[in-house]
N, C-alpha and C positions, 0 to 999 in steps of 0.2 A: 518405523514410527508407529506412534502411539497407538493405543487402542480408541475405535471411533467412535465409541461412548464418552470418551476424556475429549476428542475432538474439539479445540475452539471454536466459539461463534463470534465472528468480527465483520464489523462495516463499514464502506468508507460513503462518508457524508459529507458531497462538494457541495461548497458553500458558495453555488451560483445563483442561491436563494438569499433571500431574508434570514438574519442571523435566528430572529424567534422561530422562523420554520423548523431550519437546521435543528434547534435547542427540542423542538418536538419531536421532531424525526428521533433523536437521541432519545428521548423518555417512551416510544413506541419501542425501538428497539432493547430498551431494557425490559420492557413487561414482557416482549418476546422472546425474551430469554440469551440475548447474545451477551458477548463477555467483556468485547471491548465496539468500541466506536473509534476510528479514525478522521478527522477533517483533514480532507486533501488540499496541498498549498501550489495555488497557482497565481500569480502576480497580477492576471486581469481578471479572479475572483474576489471575492470577501475575506478579509484576513485571517487565517486557521485560531491565532490564538485568541483573536476577541471571538470567535466563534466557539472554540473549546471551553471558555469564559462561562456565554449561556449555557453550552450543553453542560457543565457541570452542574449550575446552578438548578437544571431540571430532572438531573437524574441523583442516586443515590450510591449503585453500587457500580456502574458502569467504569471500565477504566476507558480513558479517553489520553489521545495524542495527536501530534500532527502526521499525518501518512501521505504524504513524503516530503519533509522539508529537505533542501538541499543546502549546502557551506559553502555557496557564490551569492547568492541575492543577500544574505543575511551572515555576518559574522559569527563563526564559532561560539565564540563566548555570550553574544547575545543570544543565539540559540540555546543553551542551556541555561541562559536566564528566564527567557521566557517558558520554557518546560519547566523548570521549577518555580515558575510562578502558577502554572496549572496545579504541577502536582500539591502545591499549597492550598488554592483555593477548590481544589476536589477533596480532600482529606488524602492525599496521598494514594491519587488514584491515575497518576501520570505513567504512561508511556512514552516514548521517544523514537520517532519513525523517521528515520532519515539516510538520504540516498543523494546519489549525484547529479541526480535533476536530468529535466529531457534538454538534448545537446542545442536543438533545434529553437526550441522553448527559451532558452538561455541565449541565446544568438539575438533575438528581437531584443535583449536587453544589453546588447555588445558585450559580455560574458561571456568570455571562454574557458570551456571547460576543461582546466589543465589537469593533471594525475590525481583522477574521479579517485581511484581509490584508496592512494594513500590520503586525501583530502577528509573521505570519509571516516577511515580510520582515524584517523588525529582529531577529529572534528568531534567524535564521540569517546575516544580516550581523556582528550581535555576537558568534556561535559562532566565524565564519570568523577575527574579530580577534582574538579570546581563544587560538584555536588558533595561531596565529600570533606566542604569545606576548606579544599589547600587555594592560597595563593599560588597562581600557577605564570611560569614563563615559558613562551613555547616560538622557536623559530621551524619553521617547516614549508608547507604548503600556505601557510599564512600566518603570522607574526602577532603575538599578544604577551605581552610586560607586565609583570608584577599584575595580574586579574584575578580578583575574585568576587564574590559575589554577596551582597548584601543585603543577606535574607534568613530565612531559617535554612537550615542543613534538612532534607529530606529525611525522615526517621525511617524508612526503609529503599535501599535499592531501585531506582526507576530503571525499568527495564529496557533496552535498547534494542531495536527490532531493525536491520538492514533493508532497505530494499535493493533488490539484484534480481539480474536477467542473464550476465555474461559469468563465464567459466571463476573468473580470478574473484570476483566479487564475491560470489557463492559462496568460493573457499573462504575467504578472508572473514566472511562474517560467521561462517560456522566454526574457524577457528578461536572468534575473538569476542563477537555479541552475544546478546541474551538469545536473538530470536532473526529470522528471516522474513519480510516478505517477498516471495517469490512471483515475479511478475510474467505471471502464466496462467492460463486457462485451461489447457489440454492436458491429457494425460500421458501425451507422447513427450511433451513439454516438461512437464512434471518431473517426469520417469530421471528422463534425462537429467534436471536439475538434482535431483537426491543423489546420482551419483557423486557428482561434485561437492555436495555437500558432504557427504561420507569421508572424502578427502582430506576436506577440513576437517572436521570432527577427528580424523586421526592423529591431528596434531594438535587437537584442544586442550591446554593445561585443566586439569583435574580441580583447578580451584576456581576455574569458570563455572561452573555449577552446570545444570542443566541449560538444553538448547531446543529452541521451538522452530518446528519451521509452518510457516502458513503461505498457501497459496493464495497472492492478492489477484482475485479473478474478476475480471469485466464478466458482470452478470445481468443479466436482463431478463424477468419473468412477468408474465401475466397471464391473463385469460384464456388467450388464444397463442398460438405459436406467431402467427404471423405481425401482433401488435407485439411481441417480444421483439423476434426480429428487425424490422423494423428500428425499431429503439436503440438496438443496438450499431448499428450504421455509423452515426458519429465518430462513439468509440474505439469501433473497428479501424475507420479509417485513419485514426491518431496512430494505431498501434500498428496498420501497416504500415502508416509514413515513418516511421522508425524502426522497424524491424531490418534486423541483421539478414543479410543474405542468407547465413546456415538456416536461421527460423524460416524464410521463405520457402527454403530448398527441401527443410524435414516436412513440411504440409503441402509440398508441392503447389504452390500458390503462381499463378499465372503472372510471368513477370511484367508481362504488357500491361495486364490490369493494376496490378502493385504501382509501375511506374505513372499509370493515369491518375491514381491516387494522389502518390507524392507530388508528382507536378501541378494536380490542381488545388494541393494546399499551399503550396507553395506559392501560387499564383495570389493564395488566400479566398478563393472560390470554394466555400464550404460547401455548399449543393452539388456542386458537380463533382468533388470527391467523395461525398457520400453515396453519389449515383453511382459511382465503378466500383464499391463494395461488392462481390461478390458470395454467393452463398455459402463456397467455400471459405473465404475468408473469414465470413462469421460462425462457423463452423469451428476454424483453427483459434480464432482470439478471445470468443464470447462464450459462456455459458447459456444459453437463450432459448425458450421456450416455457412451454406451462410447468406448473408447479412441481407434475412427476416426471417431467424430460428433464428439468434441473436439478431433481434429486436424484435419478440415475446418474447425470455427470456428476454432482458432487461425491457421489458413492465410489465412481471410477478415481477421481481425484485425490480421495483420501486416502487410497493405499499408496501415496509419496508424500502426503505431507501429515503434517500435527494436528490441521486446523483449516479453516478458509477465510480470507477477506472478502466478503460481496462485494465486489466493487462497482463502479459506476458502466453503466447508466443506471442499474437497478430495476426500471422498468419504464414503461408509459406514465405510470400511477405512482409515484416516490410510495405512500404510504402504504397503498394495495402490494407493493414488490417487497417492502419491509416485512410484510406477515408471508408474504408467499416464501418468499426465501428462508423464513426462520421457519415456515411449516417441511420445504423440502431439507432443510437443514437437520430438524428430527428424523423425518423418514432414513436421510443416508446415515444418520450416525444412530440410531434407536435411543435418543436421548428426551428425555419428559423436557416439554418447555415449561 
């Protein structure tokens, strides 16, 4: 991994709030020294690309992109066009965060998440060809015939970050993409992921250039430990609900408690699901606590990655959390804001 002083600072902003507030948070993040701001993509929230346009207007240097869109809800050619549009309106600051999407969320839309690794790979390879000004015909996990983009070709290559958690997606991202967003917040998980990435990097063609690994880490930071940990309950419940058995086993999570969380989520009883979240689940799947606690955890995970995406929920007070997280990153990396 790269030197901590060079670590990338990024933040995930979730448009469950009005786009004006997200744009203000992006401006605050830029002032606090973050390098990238991702707008998360969930069908039940505001549109990430509309939000990114507002974020572009509110900032000058911050890199911006969806984090993370999937090629099931939206056709890959359309995703390429939307991302190129953000690159255009931001004067070349776009990044492309793409992944397979959450299986349970997609099932709500009647979408089957088939061949996720191939579909993600084909999606960003197609996007790169379109951004290069090519007309593309593709037959694979999706179809595109004589597709091209009627807009200016990006002056610089748009970096592709693949959202990944499982071994195959991690290795694929290291071999083919510009970066990876590792869906994990615990050093144990990130150490394991680093091993998978090393295998992919061993097969990476030299012409692909540098590769960057970022921990896409659920984070909750506040003035008090109790406030931060309470705010962590909702995202941790959803993480537990979708966690694979090897991940639960790695952290010795109580299986009965995990089932209680999952079953409550399936029934749509969110408050009950959040109530079943245990302290051990919060420790495993979120970086939660005061600025000092979070800084210590950031320092530990930077042993295995090149940077950190400070992910949802951020904390009970979003503006305060953006500032506190930047203070924690500064402490962990030794970088001046």
